C-alpha positions in Angstrom: 70.8 112.4 92.6 70.4 109.3 94.6 73.3 107.6 96.5 72.7 104.5 94.5 73.5 106.4 91.3 77.0 107.3 92.7 77.9 103.8 93.7 80.1 101.8 91.4 82.0 98.5 91.8 85.7 98.2 92.6 86.6 98.2 88.9 86.0 102.0 88.9 88.9 102.4 91.3 91.3 100.6 89.0 93.1 103.8 87.8 93.5 105.2 91.4 94.8 101.8 92.6 97.3 101.7 89.7 98.5 105.2 90.8 98.9 104.2 94.4 100.9 101.1 93.8 103.1 102.5 91.1 105.4 104.6 93.4 108.6 104.0 95.3 107.2 102.9 98.7 110.2 103.1 101.0 109.8 106.9 101.1 106.1 106.6 102.0 105.2 107.7 105.5 103.4 105.1 107.6 101.7 105.7 110.9 101.6 102.8 113.4 98.1 101.6 114.4 99.7 100.4 117.7 101.5 103.5 119.1 100.9 106.3 116.5 104.5 106.7 115.5 105.0 107.9 112.0 108.0 107.6 109.7 109.2 106.4 106.3 108.6 102.8 105.4 112.4 102.5 105.0 112.8 102.9 108.8 110.5 100.0 109.7 112.2 96.9 111.0 112.2 94.2 108.3 111.8 90.6 109.6 112.1 88.9 106.2 112.4 85.2 105.7 111.4 82.5 103.3 107.7 82.8 104.1 107.5 86.5 103.5 108.2 89.9 105.0 107.0 91.4 108.2 107.6 95.1 108.7 107.5 96.2 112.3 107.3 99.6 114.1 110.7 100.6 115.4 109.1 102.2 118.4 106.6 99.6 119.7 107.5 96.5 117.6 103.9 96.1 116.4 103.6 94.3 113.0 102.6 97.1 110.5 102.7 95.3 107.2 103.0 91.7 106.1 103.9 90.6 102.5 103.8 87.1 101.2 104.4 86.3 97.5 103.0 83.0 96.3 102.6 81.6 92.8 100.0 83.9 91.2 99.4 86.1 94.2 100.9 88.9 96.3 99.2 89.0 99.7 99.5 92.3 101.6 98.2 92.9 105.1 98.6 96.5 106.1 96.2 96.4 109.0 98.9 97.7 111.4 99.1 101.0 109.5 96.6 103.7 110.4 97.6 106.0 107.5 100.0 105.6 104.6 101.0 108.7 102.8 102.8 108.1 99.4 104.7 110.9 97.8 104.1 111.3 94.1 107.7 112.0 93.4 111.1 111.3 95.0 111.9 115.0 95.3 109.8 115.3 98.5 
């Protein structure tokens, strides 16, 4: 089988994306791209204001996630997170 036969467009990931974004996210574990610290999203420092939310690392203060909600769009920048582990249930 050729690699081109395995390649699909992003629509094929729709089910997996729905699974990822359907969970309670404050219990997810995020590791900081700046210093490597890892902990629950609930422990990040929230600098929320009218323009959006900036979640910062409690250890090095690096911006880990930015969220802006505008008419018709949710903009999410998680470039400050190396790895995000989302538990599939709250009994973890």
